[in-house]
FIKOLZA-1660 file (N, C-alpha, C; in steps of 0.1 Angstrom, whole numbers, plus 5000, padded with zeros to 4 digits):
% residues 243
   i   px   py   pz ch aa at
   1 5588 5359 3855  A  X  N
   1 5592 5350 3866  A  X CA
   1 5586 5355 3878  A  X  C
   2 5585 5368 3880  A  X  N
   2 5579 5373 3892  A  X CA
   2 5565 5370 3894  A  X  C
   3 5557 5369 3884  A  X  N
   3 5543 5366 3885  A  X CA
   3 5540 5352 3890  A  X  C
   4 5549 5343 3886  A  X  N
   4 5547 5329 3890  A  X CA
   4 5549 5328 3905  A  X  C
   5 5558 5335 3909  A  X  N
   5 5561 5334 3924  A  X CA
   5 5548 5339 3931  A  X  C
   6 5542 5350 3927  A  X  N
   6 5530 5355 3934  A  X CA
   6 5519 5345 3933  A  X  C
   7 5518 5339 3921  A  X  N
   7 5507 5329 3920  A  X CA
   7 5509 5317 3929  A  X  C
   8 5520 5313 3933  A  X  N
   8 5522 5301 3942  A  X CA
   8 5521 5305 3956  A  X  C
   9 5524 5317 3960  A  X  N
   9 5523 5320 3974  A  X CA
   9 5509 5324 3979  A  X  C
  10 5501 5327 3970  A  X  N
  10 5487 5331 3974  A  X CA
  10 5480 5319 3981  A  X  C
  11 5480 5307 3976  A  X  N
  11 5473 5297 3983  A  X CA
  11 5480 5294 3997  A  X  C
  12 5493 5295 3997  A  X  N
  12 5500 5293 4010  A  X CA
  12 5496 5303 4020  A  X  C
  13 5494 5315 4016  A  X  N
  13 5490 5326 4025  A  X CA
  13 5476 5323 4030  A  X  C
  14 5468 5318 4021  A  X  N
  14 5454 5315 4025  A  X CA
  14 5454 5304 4036  A  X  C
  15 5463 5294 4033  A  X  N
  15 5463 5283 4043  A  X CA
  15 5468 5288 4056  A  X  C
  16 5479 5297 4056  A  X  N
  16 5484 5302 4068  A  X CA
  16 5474 5311 4075  A  X  C
  17 5467 5319 4067  A  X  N
  17 5457 5327 4073  A  X CA
  17 5446 5319 4080  A  X  C
  18 5442 5308 4073  A  X  N
  18 5431 5300 4079  A  X CA
  18 5436 5293 4092  A  X  C
  19 5449 5289 4091  A  X  N
  19 5454 5282 4103  A  X CA
  19 5455 5292 4115  A  X  C
  20 5459 5305 4111  A  X  N
  20 5460 5315 4121  A  X CA
  20 5447 5318 4127  A  X  C
  21 5437 5318 4118  A  X  N
  21 5423 5321 4123  A  X CA
  21 5418 5310 4132  A  X  C
  22 5421 5298 4129  A  X  N
  22 5417 5287 4138  A  X CA
  22 5424 5288 4151  A  X  C
  23 5437 5291 4150  A  X  N
  23 5445 5292 4162  A  X CA
  23 5439 5303 4171  A  X  C
  24 5436 5314 4164  A  X  N
  24 5430 5326 4172  A  X CA
  24 5417 5322 4178  A  X  C
  25 5409 5315 4171  A  X  N
  25 5396 5311 4177  A  X CA
  25 5399 5301 4189  A  X  C
  26 5409 5293 4187  A  X  N
  26 5411 5283 4199  A  X CA
  26 5416 5291 4210  A  X  C
  27 5424 5301 4208  A  X  N
  27 5430 5309 4219  A  X CA
  27 5419 5317 4226  A  X  C
  28 5410 5323 4219  A  X  N
  28 5400 5332 4225  A  X CA
  28 5388 5325 4231  A  X  C
  29 5385 5313 4227  A  X  N
  29 5373 5306 4232  A  X CA
  29 5375 5302 4247  A  X  C
  30 5366 5305 4256  A  X  N
  30 5369 5301 4270  A  X CA
  30 5368 5286 4272  A  X  C
  31 5377 5282 4281  A  X  N
  31 5376 5268 4284  A  X CA
  31 5364 5265 4292  A  X  C
  32 5358 5253 4290  A  X  N
  32 5346 5249 4298  A  X CA
  32 5349 5249 4312  A  X  C
  33 5341 5255 4320  A  X  N
  33 5343 5254 4335  A  X CA
  33 5342 5240 4340  A  X  C
  34 5351 5237 4349  A  X  N
  34 5351 5223 4354  A  X CA
  34 5338 5220 4362  A  X  C
  35 5332 5208 4360  A  X  N
  35 5320 5205 4368  A  X CA
  35 5323 5204 4383  A  X  C
  36 5316 5212 4390  A  X  N
  36 5320 5212 4405  A  X CA
  36 5317 5199 4411  A  X  C
  37 5326 5195 4419  A  X  N
  37 5324 5182 4427  A  X CA
  37 5315 5184 4438  A  X  C
  38 5304 5177 4439  A  X  N
  38 5294 5179 4450  A  X CA
  38 5301 5177 4463  A  X  C
  39 5297 5186 4472  A  X  N
  39 5303 5184 4486  A  X CA
  39 5293 5176 4494  A  X  C
  40 5298 5166 4500  A  X  N
  40 5290 5157 4508  A  X CA
  40 5285 5164 4520  A  X  C
  41 5272 5164 4522  A  X  N
  41 5266 5171 4534  A  X CA
  41 5265 5161 4545  A  X  C
  42 5271 5165 4556  A  X  N
  42 5271 5155 4568  A  X CA
  42 5259 5157 4576  A  X  C
  43 5250 5147 4577  A  X  N
  43 5238 5147 4585  A  X CA
  43 5242 5144 4600  A  X  C
  44 5239 5154 4609  A  X  N
  44 5243 5151 4623  A  X CA
  44 5237 5138 4628  A  X  C
  45 5245 5131 4635  A  X  N
  45 5240 5118 4641  A  X CA
  45 5229 5121 4651  A  X  C
  46 5218 5114 4651  A  X  N
  46 5208 5116 4661  A  X CA
  46 5213 5115 4675  A  X  C
  47 5209 5124 4684  A  X  N
  47 5213 5122 4698  A  X CA
  47 5206 5110 4704  A  X  C
  48 5214 5101 4710  A  X  N
  48 5208 5089 4715  A  X CA
  48 5198 5092 4726  A  X  C
  49 5187 5086 4725  A  X  N
  49 5176 5088 4735  A  X CA
  49 5179 5080 4748  A  X  C
  50 5179 5086 4759  A  X  N
  50 5182 5079 4771  A  X CA
  50 5169 5073 4777  A  X  C
  51 5170 5060 4778  A  X  N
  51 5158 5053 4784  A  X CA
  51 5158 5056 4799  A  X  C
  52 5146 5062 4803  A  X  N
  52 5145 5066 4817  A  X CA
  52 5146 5053 4826  A  X  C
  53 5155 5054 4836  A  X  N
  53 5156 5043 4845  A  X CA
  53 5145 5043 4855  A  X  C
  54 5138 5032 4857  A  X  N
  54 5127 5032 4866  A  X CA
  54 5132 5030 4880  A  X  C
  55 5126 5038 4889  A  X  N
  55 5130 5037 4903  A  X CA
  55 5125 5024 4909  A  X  C
  56 5134 5016 4915  A  X  N
  56 5130 5003 4920  A  X CA
  56 5120 5005 4931  A  X  C
  57 5109 4997 4930  A  X  N
  57 5099 4997 4941  A  X CA
  57 5105 4991 4954  A  X  C
  58 5104 4998 4965  A  X  N
  58 5109 4993 4977  A  X CA
  58 5102 4980 4981  A  X  C
  59 5109 4970 4985  A  X  N
  59 5103 4958 4989  A  X CA
  59 5096 4959 5003  A  X  C
  60 5083 4956 5003  A  X  N
  60 5075 4957 5016  A  X CA
  60 5081 4947 5026  A  X  C
  61 5082 4952 5038  A  X  N
  61 5087 4943 5049  A  X CA
  61 5076 4934 5053  A  X  C
  62 5078 4921 5053  A  X  N
  62 5067 4912 5056  A  X CA
  62 5063 4913 5071  A  X  C
  63 5050 4909 5073  A  X  N
  63 5045 4908 5087  A  X CA
  63 5051 4895 5093  A  X  C
  64 5051 4895 5106  A  X  N
  64 5056 4883 5113  A  X CA
  64 5045 4877 5122  A  X  C
  65 5045 4864 5122  A  X  N
  65 5035 4858 5131  A  X CA
  65 5040 4856 5145  A  X  C
  66 5032 4861 5155  A  X  N
  66 5036 4860 5169  A  X CA
  66 5030 4847 5174  A  X  C
  67 5038 4840 5182  A  X  N
  67 5033 4828 5188  A  X CA
  67 5040 4827 5202  A  X  C
  68 5034 4819 5211  A  X  N
  68 5040 4817 5224  A  X CA
  68 5038 4802 5227  A  X  C
  69 5048 4796 5233  A  X  N
  69 5048 4782 5236  A  X CA
  69 5037 4779 5246  A  X  C
  70 5032 4788 5253  A  X  N
  70 5021 4786 5263  A  X CA
  70 5007 4786 5256  A  X  C
  71 5007 4790 5244  A  X  N
  71 4994 4792 5237  A  X CA
  71 4992 4784 5224  A  X  C
  72 4980 4781 5221  A  X  N
  72 4977 4775 5208  A  X CA
  72 4973 4786 5198  A  X  C
  73 4971 4798 5203  A  X  N
  73 4967 4809 5195  A  X CA
  73 4979 4817 5190  A  X  C
  74 4978 4823 5178  A  X  N
  74 4988 4831 5172  A  X CA
  74 4982 4842 5163  A  X  C
  75 4990 4852 5160  A  X  N
  75 4985 4863 5151  A  X CA
  75 4997 4870 5145  A  X  C
  76 4994 4877 5134  A  X  N
  76 5005 4884 5127  A  X CA
  76 5006 4899 5132  A  X  C
  77 5018 4904 5131  A  X  N
  77 5021 4918 5135  A  X CA
  77 5028 4925 5124  A  X  C
  78 5025 4938 5122  A  X  N
  78 5032 4946 5112  A  X CA
  78 5046 4949 5117  A  X  C
  79 5055 4953 5108  A  X  N
  79 5069 4956 5112  A  X CA
  79 5069 4967 5123  A  X  C
  80 5077 4965 5133  A  X  N
  80 5079 4975 5144  A  X CA
  80 5069 4973 5155  A  X  C
  81 5059 4964 5154  A  X  N
  81 5050 4962 5165  A  X CA
  81 5055 4951 5174  A  X  C
  82 5052 4952 5186  A  X  N
  82 5057 4942 5196  A  X CA
  82 5045 4937 5205  A  X  C
  83 5049 4927 5213  A  X  N
  83 5039 4921 5223  A  X CA
  83 5045 4922 5237  A  X  C
  84 5037 4926 5246  A  X  N
  84 5042 4928 5260  A  X CA
  84 5033 4920 5269  A  X  C
  85 5039 4913 5279  A  X  N
  85 5031 4905 5289  A  X CA
  85 5024 4915 5298  A  X  C
  86 5012 4912 5301  A  X  N
  86 5004 4920 5310  A  X CA
  86 5001 4911 5323  A  X  C
  87 5004 4916 5334  A  X  N
  87 5003 4908 5346  A  X CA
  87 5014 4898 5348  A  X  C
  88 5015 4893 5360  A  X  N
  88 5026 4884 5363  A  X CA
  88 5023 4869 5359  A  X  C
  89 5033 4861 5360  A  X  N
  89 5031 4846 5357  A  X CA
  89 5021 4840 5367  A  X  C
  90 5014 4830 5362  A  X  N
  90 5005 4823 5371  A  X CA
  90 5005 4808 5367  A  X  C
  91 5000 4800 5375  A  X  N
  91 5000 4785 5372  A  X CA
  91 4986 4781 5368  A  X  C
  92 4978 4790 5363  A  X  N
  92 4964 4786 5359  A  X CA
  92 4963 4786 5343  A  X  C
  93 4975 4788 5337  A  X  N
  93 4975 4788 5322  A  X CA
  93 4969 4801 5316  A  X  C
  94 4967 4811 5324  A  X  N
  94 4961 4824 5319  A  X CA
  94 4972 4833 5314  A  X  C
  95 4971 4837 5301  A  X  N
  95 4981 4846 5295  A  X CA
  95 4974 4858 5290  A  X  C
  96 4979 4870 5294  A  X  N
  96 4974 4883 5290  A  X CA
  96 4985 4890 5283  A  X  C
  97 4982 4895 5271  A  X  N
  97 4992 4902 5263  A  X CA
  97 4987 4915 5258  A  X  C
  98 4996 4925 5257  A  X  N
  98 4993 4938 5251  A  X CA
  98 5000 4939 5238  A  X  C
  99 4994 4943 5227  A  X  N
  99 5000 4945 5214  A  X CA
  99 5003 4960 5212  A  X  C
 100 5016 4963 5211  A  X  N
 100 5020 4977 5210  A  X CA
 100 5024 4981 5196  A  X  C
 101 5021 4993 5193  A  X  N
 101 5025 4999 5180  A  X CA
 101 5040 5004 5181  A  X  C
 102 5046 5009 5170  A  X  N
 102 5060 5013 5171  A  X CA
 102 5063 5024 5181  A  X  C
 103 5052 5032 5184  A  X  N
 103 5054 5043 5194  A  X CA
 103 5054 5038 5208  A  X  C
 104 5050 5025 5210  A  X  N
 104 5049 5019 5224  A  X CA
 104 5035 5020 5229  A  X  C
 105 5025 5025 5222  A  X  N
 105 5011 5026 5226  A  X CA
 105 5005 5013 5225  A  X  C
 106 4997 5009 5235  A  X  N
 106 4990 4996 5235  A  X CA
 106 4977 4998 5226  A  X  C
 107 4976 4990 5216  A  X  N
 107 4965 4991 5206  A  X CA
 107 4955 4979 5208  A  X  C
 108 4960 4968 5211  A  X  N
 108 4951 4956 5213  A  X CA
 108 4955 4948 5225  A  X  C
 109 4946 4940 5230  A  X  N
 109 4949 4932 5241  A  X CA
 109 4944 4917 5238  A  X  C
 110 4952 4908 5242  A  X  N
 110 4948 4893 5240  A  X CA
 110 4947 4887 5254  A  X  C
 111 4937 4879 5256  A  X  N
 111 4935 4872 5268  A  X CA
 111 4929 4858 5265  A  X  C
 112 4935 4848 5271  A  X  N
 112 4929 4835 5270  A  X CA
 112 4923 4831 5284  A  X  C
 113 4915 4820 5284  A  X  N
 113 4909 4816 5296  A  X CA
 113 4903 4827 5304  A  X  C
 114 4895 4835 5297  A  X  N
 114 4888 4846 5304  A  X CA
 114 4878 4841 5314  A  X  C
 115 4878 4847 5325  A  X  N
 115 4868 4844 5336  A  X CA
 115 4865 4856 5345  A  X  C
 116 4856 4854 5354  A  X  N
 116 4853 4864 5363  A  X CA
 116 4845 4876 5357  A  X  C
 117 4837 4873 5347  A  X  N
 117 4829 4884 5341  A  X CA
 117 4816 4886 5348  A  X  C
 118 4811 4898 5346  A  X  N
 118 4798 4901 5352  A  X CA
 118 4799 4914 5360  A  X  C
 119 4788 4918 5365  A  X  N
 119 4787 4930 5373  A  X CA
 119 4773 4937 5371  A  X  C
 120 4770 4945 5381  A  X  N
 120 4757 4952 5381  A  X CA
 120 4758 4966 5375  A  X  C
 121 4748 4970 5368  A  X  N
 121 4748 4983 5362  A  X CA
 121 4744 4994 5371  A  X  C
 122 4735 4991 5380  A  X  N
 122 4730 5001 5389  A  X CA
 122 4724 5013 5382  A  X  C
 123 4729 5025 5385  A  X  N
 123 4723 5037 5378  A  X CA
 123 4731 5040 5365  A  X  C
 124 4740 5032 5361  A  X  N
 124 4747 5035 5349  A  X CA
 124 4738 5035 5336  A  X  C
 125 4740 5044 5327  A  X  N
 125 4731 5044 5315  A  X CA
 125 4735 5032 5306  A  X  C
 126 4724 5027 5299  A  X  N
 126 4726 5016 5290  A  X CA
 126 4732 5022 5277  A  X  C
 127 4738 5012 5269  A  X  N
 127 4744 5016 5257  A  X CA
 127 4735 5012 5245  A  X  C
 128 4733 5021 5236  A  X  N
 128 4726 5018 5224  A  X CA
 128 4736 5014 5213  A  X  C
 129 4741 5002 5213  A  X  N
 129 4752 4998 5205  A  X CA
 129 4749 4997 5190  A  X  C
 130 4757 5003 5182  A  X  N
 130 4756 5001 5167  A  X CA
 130 4769 4994 5162  A  X  C
 131 4767 4985 5153  A  X  N
 131 4778 4979 5146  A  X CA
 131 4781 4988 5133  A  X  C
 132 4792 4996 5134  A  X  N
 132 4795 5005 5124  A  X CA
 132 4803 4997 5112  A  X  C
 133 4808 4986 5115  A  X  N
 133 4815 4978 5105  A  X CA
 133 4817 4964 5110  A  X  C
 134 4816 4954 5102  A  X  N
 134 4818 4940 5106  A  X CA
 134 4821 4932 5093  A  X  C
 135 4831 4923 5095  A  X  N
 135 4835 4915 5084  A  X CA
 135 4837 4900 5089  A  X  C
 136 4831 4891 5083  A  X  N
 136 4832 4877 5087  A  X CA
 136 4847 4872 5086  A  X  C
 137 4851 4863 5094  A  X  N
 137 4864 4858 5094  A  X CA
 137 4864 4843 5097  A  X  C
 138 4872 4836 5090  A  X  N
 138 4874 4822 5092  A  X CA
 138 4886 4820 5101  A  X  C
 139 4885 4814 5113  A  X  N
 139 4896 4812 5122  A  X CA
 139 4900 4798 5122  A  X  C
 140 4911 4794 5117  A  X  N
 140 4916 4780 5118  A  X CA
 140 4916 4775 5132  A  X  C
 141 4910 4764 5134  A  X  N
 141 4910 4758 5148  A  X CA
 141 4898 4762 5156  A  X  C
 142 4890 4772 5151  A  X  N
 142 4879 4776 5159  A  X CA
 142 4868 4766 5160  A  X  C
 143 4863 4763 5172  A  X  N
 143 4852 4754 5174  A  X CA
 143 4843 4762 5184  A  X  C
 144 4831 4765 5180  A  X  N
 144 4822 4772 5189  A  X CA
 144 4818 4764 5201  A  X  C
 145 4816 4770 5213  A  X  N
 145 4812 4764 5225  A  X CA
 145 4801 4772 5231  A  X  C
 146 4788 4769 5227  A  X  N
 146 4777 4776 5232  A  X CA
 146 4776 4774 5247  A  X  C
 147 4771 4785 5254  A  X  N
 147 4770 4784 5269  A  X CA
 147 4755 4783 5273  A  X  C
 148 4746 4783 5263  A  X  N
 148 4732 4782 5266  A  X CA
 148 4725 4795 5269  A  X  C
 149 4733 4805 5270  A  X  N
 149 4727 4818 5274  A  X CA
 149 4730 4829 5263  A  X  C
 150 4743 4829 5259  A  X  N
 150 4747 4839 5249  A  X CA
 150 4743 4836 5235  A  X  C
 151 4738 4845 5228  A  X  N
 151 4734 4844 5214  A  X CA
 151 4747 4844 5205  A  X  C
 152 4750 4833 5199  A  X  N
 152 4763 4832 5192  A  X CA
 152 4760 4834 5177  A  X  C
 153 4770 4839 5170  A  X  N
 153 4770 4841 5155  A  X CA
 153 4783 4837 5150  A  X  C
 154 4785 4836 5137  A  X  N
 154 4798 4833 5131  A  X CA
 154 4808 4844 5136  A  X  C
 155 4821 4839 5138  A  X  N
 155 4831 4849 5142  A  X CA
 155 4833 4860 5131  A  X  C
 156 4836 4872 5136  A  X  N
 156 4838 4883 5128  A  X CA
 156 4846 4894 5135  A  X  C
 157 4852 4902 5127  A  X  N
 157 4859 4914 5132  A  X CA
 157 4848 4925 5132  A  X  C
 158 4845 4930 5144  A  X  N
 158 4834 4940 5145  A  X CA
 158 4838 4953 5152  A  X  C
 159 4833 4964 5146  A  X  N
 159 4836 4977 5152  A  X CA
 159 4823 4982 5157  A  X  C
 160 4822 4983 5170  A  X  N
 160 4810 4987 5177  A  X CA
 160 4812 5001 5183  A  X  C
 161 4801 5008 5184  A  X  N
 161 4801 5022 5190  A  X CA
 161 4787 5025 5196  A  X  C
 162 4787 5033 5206  A  X  N
 162 4775 5037 5213  A  X CA
 162 4776 5051 5217  A  X  C
 163 4766 5059 5214  A  X  N
 163 4766 5073 5218  A  X CA
 163 4765 5075 5233  A  X  C
 164 4773 5083 5239  A  X  N
 164 4773 5086 5253  A  X CA
 164 4774 5102 5254  A  X  C
 165 4772 5107 5266  A  X  N
 165 4773 5121 5268  A  X CA
 165 4786 5127 5263  A  X  C
 166 4797 5120 5265  A  X  N
 166 4810 5124 5262  A  X CA
 166 4814 5123 5247  A  X  C
 167 4805 5116 5239  A  X  N
 167 4809 5113 5225  A  X CA
 167 4804 5100 5220  A  X  C
 168 4813 5091 5216  A  X  N
 168 4809 5078 5211  A  X CA
 168 4819 5068 5217  A  X  C
 169 4814 5058 5225  A  X  N
 169 4823 5048 5231  A  X CA
 169 4824 5036 5221  A  X  C
 170 4836 5032 5218  A  X  N
 170 4838 5023 5207  A  X CA
 170 4848 5011 5211  A  X  C
 171 4847 5001 5203  A  X  N
 171 4856 4990 5204  A  X CA
 171 4857 4983 5191  A  X  C
 172 4869 4976 5189  A  X  N
 172 4871 4968 5176  A  X CA
 172 4877 4955 5181  A  X  C
 173 4871 4944 5177  A  X  N
 173 4875 4931 5183  A  X CA
 173 4870 4920 5175  A  X  C
 174 4875 4908 5178  A  X  N
 174 4870 4895 5173  A  X CA
 174 4858 4892 5182  A  X  C
 175 4847 4888 5177  A  X  N
 175 4836 4884 5185  A  X CA
 175 4827 4874 5178  A  X  C
 176 4820 4866 5186  A  X  N
 176 4810 4856 5180  A  X CA
 176 4797 4857 5187  A  X  C
 177 4794 4869 5192  A  X  N
 177 4781 4870 5200  A  X CA
 177 4774 4883 5196  A  X  C
 178 4762 4885 5201  A  X  N
 178 4754 4897 5200  A  X CA
 178 4752 4902 5214  A  X  C
 179 4758 4914 5217  A  X  N
 179 4757 4919 5231  A  X CA
 179 4743 4923 5234  A  X  C
 180 4738 4921 5246  A  X  N
 180 4725 4925 5250  A  X CA
 180 4725 4940 5253  A  X  C
 181 4713 4946 5254  A  X  N
 181 4712 4960 5258  A  X CA
 181 4715 4961 5273  A  X  C
 182 4726 4968 5275  A  X  N
 182 4731 4969 5289  A  X CA
 182 4740 4981 5290  A  X  C
 183 4745 4983 5302  A  X  N
 183 4755 4994 5304  A  X CA
 183 4769 4989 5300  A  X  C
 184 4770 4976 5298  A  X  N
 184 4783 4970 5295  A  X CA
 184 4782 4959 5285  A  X  C
 185 4793 4956 5278  A  X  N
 185 4793 4944 5270  A  X CA
 185 4808 4939 5270  A  X  C
 186 4810 4926 5266  A  X  N
 186 4823 4921 5265  A  X CA
 186 4826 4916 5251  A  X  C
 187 4838 4917 5246  A  X  N
 187 4842 4912 5233  A  X CA
 187 4849 4898 5235  A  X  C
 188 4842 4888 5230  A  X  N
 188 4847 4874 5233  A  X CA
 188 4845 4865 5221  A  X  C
 189 4853 4855 5221  A  X  N
 189 4851 4843 5212  A  X CA
 189 4848 4832 5222  A  X  C
 190 4837 4825 5220  A  X  N
 190 4833 4814 5228  A  X CA
 190 4838 4801 5221  A  X  C
 191 4850 4796 5225  A  X  N
 191 4856 4785 5218  A  X CA
 191 4857 4773 5228  A  X  C
 192 4859 4761 5221  A  X  N
 192 4860 4749 5229  A  X CA
 192 4872 4749 5239  A  X  C
 193 4882 4758 5236  A  X  N
 193 4893 4759 5245  A  X CA
 193 4892 4769 5256  A  X  C
 194 4880 4775 5256  A  X  N
 194 4877 4785 5267  A  X CA
 194 4874 4799 5260  A  X  C
 195 4870 4808 5269  A  X  N
 195 4867 4822 5264  A  X CA
 195 4880 4829 5261  A  X  C
 196 4880 4835 5249  A  X  N
 196 4892 4842 5244  A  X CA
 196 4888 4856 5240  A  X  C
 197 4897 4865 5243  A  X  N
 197 4894 4879 5239  A  X CA
 197 4906 4884 5231  A  X  C
 198 4903 4891 5220  A  X  N
 198 4913 4897 5212  A  X CA
 198 4907 4910 5205  A  X  C
 199 4911 4921 5210  A  X  N
 199 4906 4934 5205  A  X CA
 199 4911 4946 5213  A  X  C
 200 4905 4957 5211  A  X  N
 200 4909 4969 5218  A  X CA
 200 4906 4969 5232  A  X  C
 201 4896 4961 5236  A  X  N
 201 4892 4960 5250  A  X CA
 201 4884 4948 5253  A  X  C
 202 4885 4942 5265  A  X  N
 202 4877 4931 5268  A  X CA
 202 4863 4935 5271  A  X  C
 203 4862 4945 5280  A  X  N
 203 4849 4950 5285  A  X CA
 203 4847 4965 5282  A  X  C
 204 4836 4969 5277  A  X  N
 204 4833 4983 5274  A  X CA
 204 4820 4986 5282  A  X  C
 205 4821 4997 5290  A  X  N
 205 4810 5001 5299  A  X CA
 205 4809 5016 5300  A  X  C
 206 4798 5021 5305  A  X  N
 206 4796 5035 5307  A  X CA
 206 4800 5040 5320  A  X  C
 207 4807 5033 5328  A  X  N
 207 4812 5037 5341  A  X CA
 207 4821 5049 5340  A  X  C
 208 4831 5048 5331  A  X  N
 208 4841 5059 5329  A  X CA
 208 4845 5060 5314  A  X  C
 209 4837 5065 5306  A  X  N
 209 4840 5066 5292  A  X CA
 209 4853 5072 5288  A  X  C
 210 4857 5082 5296  A  X  N
 210 4869 5090 5293  A  X CA
 210 4882 5081 5294  A  X  C
 211 4881 5070 5301  A  X  N
 211 4892 5061 5303  A  X CA
 211 4892 5050 5292  A  X  C
 212 4883 5051 5283  A  X  N
 212 4881 5040 5272  A  X CA
 212 4883 5047 5259  A  X  C
 213 4880 5039 5248  A  X  N
 213 4882 5044 5235  A  X CA
 213 4870 5053 5231  A  X  C
 214 4872 5066 5231  A  X  N
 214 4862 5075 5230  A  X CA
 214 4864 5084 5217  A  X  C
 215 4854 5085 5209  A  X  N
 215 4854 5094 5197  A  X CA
 215 4845 5106 5201  A  X  C
 216 4848 5117 5193  A  X  N
 216 4840 5129 5196  A  X CA
 216 4825 5128 5192  A  X  C
 217 4822 5119 5183  A  X  N
 217 4808 5117 5179  A  X CA
 217 4807 5103 5171  A  X  C
 218 4795 5099 5168  A  X  N
 218 4793 5087 5161  A  X CA
 218 4798 5089 5146  A  X  C
 219 4796 5101 5141  A  X  N
 219 4801 5103 5127  A  X CA
 219 4816 5102 5127  A  X  C
 220 4823 5107 5137  A  X  N
 220 4837 5106 5138  A  X CA
 220 4842 5091 5139  A  X  C
 221 4834 5083 5146  A  X  N
 221 4837 5069 5147  A  X CA
 221 4835 5062 5134  A  X  C
 222 4825 5066 5126  A  X  N
 222 4823 5060 5113  A  X CA
 222 4834 5064 5103  A  X  C
 223 4838 5076 5104  A  X  N
 223 4849 5081 5095  A  X CA
 223 4862 5073 5098  A  X  C
 224 4864 5069 5110  A  X  N
 224 4876 5062 5114  A  X CA
 224 4877 5049 5106  A  X  C
 225 4866 5043 5102  A  X  N
 225 4867 5030 5095  A  X CA
 225 4873 5032 5081  A  X  C
 226 4875 5044 5076  A  X  N
 226 4881 5046 5063  A  X CA
 226 4896 5049 5064  A  X  C
 227 4902 5048 5076  A  X  N
 227 4916 5052 5077  A  X CA
 227 4925 5039 5076  A  X  C
 228 4938 5042 5073  A  X  N
 228 4948 5032 5072  A  X CA
 228 4950 5025 5086  A  X  C
 229 4949 5033 5097  A  X  N
 229 4951 5027 5110  A  X CA
 229 4940 5017 5113  A  X  C
 230 4928 5020 5109  A  X  N
 230 4917 5010 5111  A  X CA
 230 4920 4997 5103  A  X  C
 231 4923 4999 5091  A  X  N
 231 4926 4987 5082  A  X CA
 231 4937 4979 5088  A  X  C
 232 4947 4985 5094  A  X  N
 232 4958 4977 5099  A  X CA
 232 4954 4969 5111  A  X  C
 233 4946 4975 5120  A  X  N
 233 4941 4968 5132  A  X CA
 233 4932 4956 5127  A  X  C
 234 4924 4959 5117  A  X  N
 234 4915 4948 5112  A  X CA
 234 4923 4936 5107  A  X  C
 235 4934 4939 5100  A  X  N
 235 4942 4929 5094  A  X CA
 235 4949 4920 5105  A  X  C
 236 4953 4927 5116  A  X  N
 236 4959 4919 5127  A  X CA
 236 4949 4910 5133  A  X  C
 237 4937 4915 5135  A  X  N
 237 4926 4906 5141  A  X CA
 237 4923 4895 5131  A  X  C
 238 4922 4898 5118  A  X  N
 238 4919 4887 5108  A  X CA
 238 4929 4876 5107  A  X  C
 239 4941 4879 5112  A  X  N
 239 4952 4869 5111  A  X CA
 239 4952 4859 5122  A  X  C
 240 4942 4860 5131  A  X  N
 240 4942 4852 5144  A  X CA
 240 4939 4837 5140  A  X  C
 241 4947 4829 5147  A  X  N
 241 4945 4814 5145  A  X CA
 241 4945 4808 5159  A  X  C
 242 4938 4797 5160  A  X  N
 242 4938 4789 5172  A  X CA
 242 4947 4777 5171  A  X  C
 243 4948 4771 5159  A  X  N
 243 4957 4759 5157  A  X CA
 243 4967 4762 5147  A  X  C
% end
């Protein structure tokens, strides 16, 4: 009887042993590591580029045209420039004006109905006049009036200078003539409405150079033509109109 019992329990023991072995293997085997969840990398947002703001260009103040009810002539002036009456009122229709810059200095003179010209040179030295710069200009309303004596040319803004002992005697003006070799010359427009002067001086002579527009030398006078001041005076003269 006892042998049968041993024969039946042996397979059961083998089964239990196998099961225990499997269980032991299951308990000892490491669990698979969990797959790590990828961490999202945050890319920093680009710093916004600031568009440079352009500095607004200041608006240029326009020039103004000067006119007078007594005159048919007119011309433009830069901002801050003024016109001043020269001489007292008269009943001959003669108007003389000084053109002043912002500092109050007289830079140009205008005269209509010019008369009483002339004079003797005597012992005064003659001027060897050079045209250092000249530009033709079309003057609305201009009609030439030859006098039979003066050599006329087309109107222009002309910068003249002559060497003298003190330096270089100069003028800048509207003119339609060629001055003769003399101790003096006048800057004029010979128009059908009468002789008209518009420039730095009506008459330029060697009587008293120190009281006139005097440069240290002819080279200094030439260099002046490259300045902003010169360009501004030329523009004023170029704006001249008769009608």
